[in-house]
N, C-alpha and C positions, 0 to 999 in steps of 0.2 A: 257230162255236167257234174256228175259226182266227183270226178277227178279235179275239175276246175274248182269246185266248192272246197274240197279238202286242201287244194293248193293255196286258195285265198285264206282259208282259216289258218294254215301254217304260217303264211306271211304275216297275218294279223298277230298271231301269237309271238312270232319273232320280233315284230315291231314293238309289241307291249313289253316284251322282256328287255329289249334294248332301251326302251324308255325308263323302265324300272332301274336298270343298271346305271343309266345316265343320271337319274335323280339321286340314286344312292351315292354315285361318285361325287356329284356336286356337293351333297350334304357331307360326305366324309372329308372332302378337301376343305370345305368351309369350317368344319368343326375341328378336324385334326391339325390342319395347317393354318388356315386363315385366322381362326379365333386366337390361338396362342401367339401367332405372329403379330396380330393387332394388339394384343394385351402387352406383349413384350416391348413393342415399339412405342407404346403410349404410356408406359409406366414411368414413375418418377425415379430417377437414379439416386440411390442412397448408398454411399460408401459405408463400410463397416466402421463402427466406433467402439472404443473400449468401455462399454457400459459397466461391466463388472468392476474394472479398476476405478472408474469414476465413483461408483457406489462405495468402494472401499475408502476412497479419498475423502468422502463426505464425513467420515468419522476420523477426526484428526487427533492423533496421539503424539504430541510433541515430546521429544526428549532433548533438552538443552544442556549440553555438556560444556563446561568451562574448565580448560586446563589451568590449574593454579600451582605455581611453584613456590614453596615456602623455604626460604633460605635462612638458616640460623647462623648468626655471628658467634664467634668464640666467646664462651662464658655465659651463653644464654641458657643452655640446658645442663642439667646435672650429668655427671660422667656416664652413669648407666644408660640414660636415655640417648646421650650423644653417640654412644657406641652402636646404637641400633640404626643410625643413619647410614645410607639413604633407604627410604621405604615409601610406599604409597598407601593412601588411605582415602578412598572415595567417600563423599558425602552426598546422599540422595534424599530428595523429598518430592512427593507427588502433590500436584495442585489440581484437584478435580474441579472443573468449571461448570460443565453440564454433561448430560449423557453422551454427547457427540464430540466433546472437546475436553482434553485434559493435558496438563503440562507437567512433566517430570524434570525438575532441576537437579543436575548432577555436577558436582564439583570434583574433578579428578585432581586431588591434592597429592603432590609429591614433595617429600621432605628431604632436604640435603644440607650439607655444611657449606658455608661460604668458602669460595676459593681464596687463594692468597691475595689475588688482585682485589677481590671484593672486600676482604678483611682490611686491606690497606685503605680502601676508599671509605669504608664505613667508620674508620677510626678518625676521620677528619672532623673538623670543628663545626661545620655547618652543613645543612641539607643541600643548599645550592651547589657547594663544592662536591659533595658526594654524588649529587645527581649527575654532574658532568662526568665524573669518573665512572659511574655505573651505566652511562648512556649506551655503550656497546652491548651490555648484557640486557638492556631494557628494550632493544629492538626485537621484541618478541612477535609471534604471529598475532594476526588480528583476532581479538576475542580472548586471548590468553592473559594471565596476570602473574606478576612476580611480587611476592611479599617478603620483605626483609625484616627479620626479627632481631632486634638489638638488645643488649643487656640494659637493665634498669639504670645502671651507673653511666651509660653512654652519654656523652655531651653532644651527640649529633642532633638530638632534638631538645628543645627546652623541657625542663622537668615537668611542666604542667601540660605538655602536649603528648598524648598517648599514641596518636596516629597521624601520619603525614602522607597525604595522597598526592603524588606527583602528576604532572601533565602527561606523562607517558603512561605505560601500562604497568605501573609499579607503585608500591606503597611501602612505607617504613613503619613498623609497629614496635612499640616498646614492650619488652617482656612483662607478663602479668606479675602482680604482687603475690606474696605468700610462697609457701613451700609445698603446696598441695600438688595436684595433678597438673603439671605445667602444660602438657600436650593438650589436655581437655580445654584449658583456658585459652591456649593459642588457637585451637579449633574454633572456639566461639568467636574470637577476634577475626579469624579468617572468614568465617561465614558473614559477619557484619560488613567487612571490607569488600568481599566479593559481591554481595548484594548491592552495595553502593556503586560499584564500578562496572557491573555487568548488567543484571536485570533483576527486577523484583516482581512480586505478584501484581502490584499496581500497574507497572509498565506493560506487562504481558497481557493483563486483563484489558487494559486500555487499547492495546493493539488488536485484541479480539473482541472489541466492543460490538461488532455486527453479529457475533455468534453467542456472546455471553448474555443471558437474560437479565432483565432489569432487577436490581437488588444485589447483583454480584459486585464485588469491588472493581471499580474502574469502568463499569458500564455507563455511568453518567458522565464520565470524563471524556468529552469529545472536543477538546480544545485544539489539539494540534491538527495540522493539515493531514489529510489522508495520504497514503503512499502513492506516489506518481513517478512516472519515468522522467518528468521534467517539471520545472517551475519557471514562471516569468516574474521577475522582481521589477517593480516600477516605483520610482521616487518622483513625487509630484510636489511642486512649490505652488501654493495657492496664495495669490495676491489679490484680495477683493477690492483694494483701493489703490490702483496704480497711479492715480493723480497725486496721492499723498506720500506714497512709498515707492521708491525705486530699489527693489530688492535684488541683491546679487549673492549667488551662492556658488561656491567652487565644487559642484557636484561631481565632476569628472575626476578631479584629484582625490576627493573624499572616497569615492567608490574604489579607486585604485589603492588607496592607503588602508581603508578599513573593511570594505565589503569583499573585495577580491580574495584576500587571504582566507576568510571564512568560507566563501563559496568554493575556493580551491580545495579546502579540506573536505567539503561536502560533495565534491565532484564524483566520488565513488558512489554516492547515494543516488544522484540524479543529474540531469543536465540543467543548467541555469542560463537564462538570458536576462540582462539588466538594461533598463532604459530609464530615461528621465524626461520630465516635461515641466513647463511653467504654464499655469492657468491663471488668466486675469479675470477679474470681476466674478470670481468663484467664491460665493459666501457659503457658510455652514448650513444655512437654512433654518437655524434656531436662533431666536432672539435672546441674547444673554441677559441676565438679571443684574441690575446695578446695585452694588453694595456701598452704601454711604459711609460706613465705618472705615473702609479701606480705600474709598474713592476708586474702585475698580469694578470690573464686570465679571460675573460668575457664570460658569457652566456647571450645573449640578449633575450628579451621577445619573439621575433618572431621565435627563434630557439627552444624554450621550447617544442612546440608540437611535434617536431621531436625526442625528447629525449625518450619518453615513449615507442614507439613501439620496438626499439632494446632492451631496458631493459626488457620489458614484455616477450620477447621470452625466457629470462633466468629465469624468476620467476616460471615457471611451468604453465601448462594450467589450466585456470579457468573453462574450459568446463566441467570437471569432478566434479566440485563443485556443491553441491546441492543448496547453497545459494550464493548471491552476495559476492564478495571478495573485501575487503578494503585493499589496498596496501600502506604501509608506508616504504619508502626507505631512508636509510642513506648512502650517497655516500661520500667516502673518495677519493679525487682526486689523480690521480697518480702523481708521483714526477715530471714528465715532465711538467704537467699542473697545478702546485700548486704555489701560492694559486689561487682558482677559486671562482669567485663571480657572482651572478645573478643580472642582471639589469632589471628594469621594462621598460614600454613603453616610459617613459620620460627620460630614460638613467640614472636614479638614482639607486644606489645600494639598494637591498632589505635588510632591517635590519636583518631579520631572515635567510637570505641566503637560502630560501626555496620557493617552489611554490606547489600549489595543483591543481589537475585535477578533475573537477566535475564528480561524479559517478565512480571514479577510485581510487584516493588516493592522496598521496603527496610525494614529494622528497625534502630532505634537504641535502645540500652540507656542509660537515664538514671538514674544512681546518685544516691541521696539522701545528703546529708551525714551523717556519723556523729553519733550522739546525744551531747549533752553530759551532764555528770554530773548537772545539776539538771533535765534534761528527762526526765520520767517519764510524763507524760500521753499517752495514745494515743486517737485516731490523731493522728500528727504532720501538720501542714499543710505541704504541699510546693508551692511556686510554681515552675513550670517556666520556665526561661530560653528563651523562644521564639526569640530571635535565634540562639542557638547551635543549637537544634533545626532551625530552618528553613534555616540554612546547609547542614546535612547533607542535608536532604530535597531542597533545590533542586539540589544537586550530583548526587544520585541520580536526580532527575527528568531532568536533562540526559543522564545515562548511559542511561536507559531509552529516550530518544528518539534516541540516537546523536549527540547534539550535541557533537562533538569536532572541534577544528581539524585540518586536514591536516598533512602534514609541513612544519613551519615552516622558513624559511630560517635559517641559522646566525646567532645573535646577534640575532634579531628579538625585539621586545617587542610585547605586545598592549595596547591600551587597554581598560580595564575597561568592561564593558557598562553599569555603573551599576545603578540600581534595576530596570531591565527584565530584567536577568539574561541577556540574549541580544543579541548584536550583529546588525546588519543583514546582514552577510555570512555570519554563522552561520546565520541564517534562510534565506538564499539557498542555502547549501550543503545544508541540509536539504531545501529544495524541489527542488533538482536530483535528489537521491537518491529522494525520494518520487514525483516525476513519472515517473522511469524505472521505479520499482517498480510504480506504478499501471498504466502502459502494459503492462508485462510481465504483470501479473496479469490485465488485460483480455484479452490475447492467450491466456493459458492457459485462462481461463474460457470464452471463445468457442470455442476449439478443442475443449475437452472437450464443450461443448454440441453442437457440430456432429457430433462423433463419436457422441454418445449418440443424437441424433435420426436419424443415418444407420443405426445398428444396430437401433433399435427403431422400426419403421415405423408402428406403431399409436398413437404419441403424437400427440395433437392439438397443432397449432401455431396458436395464435390470432393474429389480426392485431395485437393489442397487444403480444404477445410478439415477433413479427417486427419490429414497430416499435422496440421496445427494442433488439433486436439490431442493426438498421440504425443506430440512434442511437449505440450503443456503438462500432461500427466507424467511423462518421464522426468521433466525438469522438477516438478513438484516433489516427486518421490526422491529425486537426487538431493533436493534441498533438505528434506526431512532426514535423509541418511547422513548428510554432511553435518547437520545440526547435532545429531546423536554422537558424531565422532569429534565434536568440538572444533570443526573447521568452519569458522564463521564467514570468512570472505568467500570461499567457494559456495557456501550455502546461500549467501545473499545474491551472488551472481546467478545461481541457478533459479532462485525465486524470481529475479527480474526477468529472466528468459521465460519462465513459466507464465508470469502474468502478461507478458507481451504476446506470447503465443495464444493464450486463452482469450484475450481481448480481440485479437485478429480473427479468431474463429467465431466468436460470439457476434461481432459486428460485421461479418462478411456480408456484402450486398446480396449474394446468392441465396441467403437464408430468408429473404422476404417471401413468405408463402403466398402473398397476394399475386405474385407473378405467375402462379401455376394454378391449374384448374383442379378443384376437388373431384372426387370420383363421380358424384351425382351430376356435376356439370359435364364431365367427360362423356357419360352415357347420354345425356341430353343432346350433346352435339353430334355424336356418331350414330345414334339410332335412326334419325331421318335419312342417313346415307345408306345404312345397311338394311333397313326394313324393306324397301322395294325389291331388293335382291333376295331377301330371306323368305318373303311371302310365297313366291312360286315353289321354292324348295320345300317349305313346310307343307304346302298343299299337296305336292307330289308325294311326300312321305305319308301324309294322311291317306291319300288315295291308294298307295301301295299297301298300307296296312289294312285298309278296308277290303281290298281284293284278296289279300292273303287270308283274311278271316272267312270270306265267302268261299274260297276254294277249299278250305278245310271243312266247312259245313257240307259242301257238295261231295267231297270224298267220303264223309261219314255216311251220307244218305246212300251212295252207291254200294258201300259195304253192307 
C-alpha cells in the first residue's frame, strides 16, 4: 500500500509539473511570440519622411542673383577707367521680411567694352535699327540683363531720354552728366534699371504674401492670380435682349490674332485652355441709374461688386474646373438700358467702359449705336469691333497675372512688346515672382503635412507618398540653389516640379485618417477576441505563483 501511495503521489507531482510547464509555455508563446506578432500585423505602416529637412525648409532664405552685363560704348568712360575693363562688381542687399523669411538681392554686374560689331550698331541713328543689330547679343539667358551705356553725345536716343528699355532683356542708358565718379553714377542707373526689369521688394513681398505679416510692403496686394500649373480662360458674350440685338463676334479669329501670342509667351509659366460661349437673356442683376443730363444709364463704382454674382451663376460652375478660371465678359446692354456707361469712384466715366475683378476676370460694356430714324426692324445686327474689345481684355489679363513693370527710372521709355503683348524681361519678372511663390507654397504645404502626420499617428504613409515628399524637398532645395546661381529658368522648372510633388503628397487619398482605426478602437475590437484565451492562462499563472509561495513556506518550516 505504501508503494502504491508513493507511486500515485509521484504521478500527481509529475502531472502538476507538466501542467505548470504547459501553462508557462502557453504564456511564454503568447507574450513572446503572439503579442509582438499581433502588434506588428495591426500597426499602421508609416514610411520615413525627411522631417529635419522639412523643418529647415520652413525657414526660407532666398538669394536672388541677377546676371547683369554692362557694356560701355567707346567714349563713355575716361581713359583710366576704360583701361580697367573688364571687371566684375557684385551689388548685394538683404530684405528681411520676417524671422522665417528673408530675401537677398544680388546683382552680378560685369563690365566690359563694346565689341566692334556692337560699336557699329550703337552708332546708328535710331534705337529700332540698333535693336535689330543687337538682337543676336540680346538672346541672353532667362533672367539675365544686358545694359548698354552710350556717350551723352550719342544720337541713338533723343536727348531728353536717359533710358530706353527694349522688349528683349536689354536696355540702353545714356552716360551720366558731370565729371565725377562715372562708375558710381552708372552703378546707380544699373540698380534702377535692374529693379525695373527683374524684381523689386514689392513684387517679391507680394509673391510671399502668405508668409509676410500684415503691415509689410505688399502684404495687402493680393490682386494677381496665385501661381498654378494651369489656367482656363473663358470669353463670354452676354446678350440680355436677343429680340432687339443680333450680336455677332469673331471670337475665334480674335483669339488667334490677339490671345494666342500672349498665351504662347506665357506657356512656360503654365498650361492654358481657351473657350468661348454666348449667353442669352443674361442680365447684370443690377438696375442702372438713368442720367438725364447725358440721356444715358450709369453703373456707379459702388454697384460693380454686385454685378458679378448674378452673372457668375450663368457662366457655369468653376468647381468642376481643375485649374483657376479667368472670366472675360462682353456685355451688350439691353435696348431699355442703352447706352450704358461705367463711372469710377470720382463720378467720371471710365474710358474703356470696363472693369476688372481681382482673381476673377473682367467685364466690358459694349454699347450699340443709336437707332436711326429709318431703322425699325428688329433684331438689329450688331458686329462687335474685336480689336477694341481685345485691347481691353488683354490689358485686364496682364493685370490678373500681375504683369506690371517695376518702378521705372525717371524719363525712361519702353519699347512696345508688339503682337506678343509681353516683353521678354516682363516674362522674367513674372518668373522671379512665381518661382519665389512656388517655393514658399511648397514650404508651407510640406510643413503642414509634417505637422498633420505628427499629430495623427494612425495615418498610413505609403512609400509613394514618402517618395513625393522627398522629391518635393529635393526640387525645392534645387530651386533655391538655382536662384542663388542666377539660373532663373531651371529654378522655375524645379519649383514647378516641387509644387506638383508636394500637392500630390498632401492630397493623396491614402492620408484620410478616418479610414483607419485609432489605438483605442483597435484594443476595443481585439480584447473580446483575446480575453477568453487569456483568462485561463492568467489563472494558471496565478495558481502556479500561489503554489510556489506555499512550497517555499513548507520548505522553511521543515528546515
